[in-house]
C-alpha positions, 0 to 999 in steps of 0.5 A: 446736477445741473442737467438733472435740474434743468430735467426737473424745472422744466419738466413742471416745475414760475403817470398821468398825463396831463391833458386840455383843462386845468383839473382834467387828468387822464391815465397816460396809456400804457406802452406795448410789452417787449415780447422774449421767446428764444423757440422763435425764428421772426423779426427779432425785434420784440414788438410781438410774439412771431417777431420776439426778442430771442435773448432776455438780455436783448431786451433788458438792453432797449430803451423802450421796454419798460414791462418784458413779456417772457415765453417759457425756456431756459435763458442765460445771461451771456457766455462770461461769469461776470455778466448778469441779468442786470435789472434797470429802474422802472422796468418789470419783467414776467415770464410764465408765457406761452407765446400766445398771450395778448394780456397779462393776466393769460399766463400762467406761470407756473404751466410755462416755467420761464427759467434763468440760468447761470450755467454758462458752460460746463457741467462744473457749476463752478464755472456758472455765472456769479450772479443770475440777477442783479441790481446796482442802483435800481428804483423800482424794478420788478420780476414775476413768473420766473425759476432762478437756478444756477448761480454760483457766487463762490468766488471772492469778493466782490462776486461771492454774494447772492448766487441768483440775485445780487441787489446794492441800494435797490428797491426791488419786487420779487413775486411768484418765483422761485430761486432754486439750486444756486450758490454762493458765500453768503447768500446762495439766493439772493443777497440784499445790501441796502435799499429795499426788496419785497418778496411776495410768493417766492419759494426758496428750494435747495440754495447754499451758502459756504457761510451765510444765509442759504436763501437768503442774506439781508444785508447792513440797511436792507428793508424787506418785506415777505409775504407768502415765502417759503425756505425748504432744503436750504443750507448755509455750510458754515463754521464758527463764526459763520453757518448763521440762517439755512433759510434767512441770515439777516445782518444789521436790517429790519425783515417783515415776514407774513404766511412764511414757511421754513421746512427743512433748512440747515445751519453749521451753526446758529438758526437752522431757519431763520437767524436774526444777527448784529442789529437787525430786527425782524418782526414774524407772524404766523410762520411755520418752523419745522425740521430746521436743523442748526449744529451750534447752540443756536436754536434750529428753527429761530435764533436772535443772536448779538443785538437784534431784536425779534417780535414773533406772533402766532408762530409754530416751531415743532421739531426742530433741532436744540431748542426750537428758539434762542436768544442771545439779543436784546430782545426775542417776545414771542406771543400767541404761538406753539412751541414744541417744549414751552419758552425758551432760549430767554424768549419773554412768551405770553400766551403760548398754548398751555401744555405744548400740544402736537399742533396736528400737522395733516401730513408732516413726514410727507411736507403738508404743514397745513392743521388737521381738523383739531388742531390746538392751533386753529383760530388760536392766535392774535388777530391784531399781531403786528405783521397782519395788517393788510394780509387778507390771506393765507400761505396757499392764497385762501383766506387768512380768517375763517370761523371753524366751529369745530374749533374753540376760539382762544385767540385774541380778537372778535371772530372770525380767529386767525389761525397759527402757522402758515396755513388757515384751516376751512372747509377744505380737505388739503393734499400733497401739493407739488409746491409748498 
């Protein structure tokens, strides 16, 4: 399986300085980046592409490296299961370079995949590193343009959470990246315990958890913000009292999500797409839940459970198993959304689309959940939904607010009115895409 995954990924797959006078403030000169390229045979000093470090660990261990550029390639953290790429405060790691760029804007992280892998032993994943990436009491770390795969946190505590990445009381931002094919007891892709987690343009694909949070597990005290994130074919395999959140489980945390897609995720118990649990609060705006599965009584789409609170706006719930939404928590409020079968699961619902019509996805069976012309979800959302503040684009990066002349404005606000779901419809011919 790991050999196949490697083939797929490499084949196409992500201060101011005070000077002089009293009020003379100039920007501090940016430190030059440190370079990493596993294919070069230069001086291994990291000072240029020709003399790049050949391994990422050397760059992370160098105090002079606050911005690290990593060329396309396959990088592992070391030879023991306990090793990982440990993040440092104030250090940014950028992948997606061909190895010739002179400016960050020149890279293409999708065309030149930089892969961080936990595959350090045999083809058996049980000897992979526990966490591909780790952060403990780190502030201001950034990951951008990377694919994280092959983490296997499948043994007992304290190394059984976060196969792709484990963070503890840290502030970490991840952008333009993919977590794929990682495994853990909890949080197959990412496990975040406390601190701040910001995810922008991140895909979680086919990660697994033995218990909870196939893609992402936010744990006690975490403040998470997810924008433009997808969860596809992740699994939380456990049974009662586990098996929560095939895509995400929030556990004693606070999470804000906008422009998010949940498709084909599975939970052994509750919340095939997302499970909100144990005093967690979640704000979920412009999300699409499609074909997610839960084996227990909790919804295949969204499960809001013990002690939890959820506010849901501008969402689409369709073809999820059992009930689309389920509430056994403190409150689940849903507005300006389309739910197959209507309001359910003891939720409080306002301004749902009457009659629960088909949302008319472009090609749901093929994974294209953009809206066809004539969809009742077009121009039907709420422009002042809580999670829309500051959002200007949809999951595709196209304008989030677009006035479609062929659709009636049935939502709330001044034109243009936002569509429901993760994607905004405009004058575009939507074709199936490799990503999302």
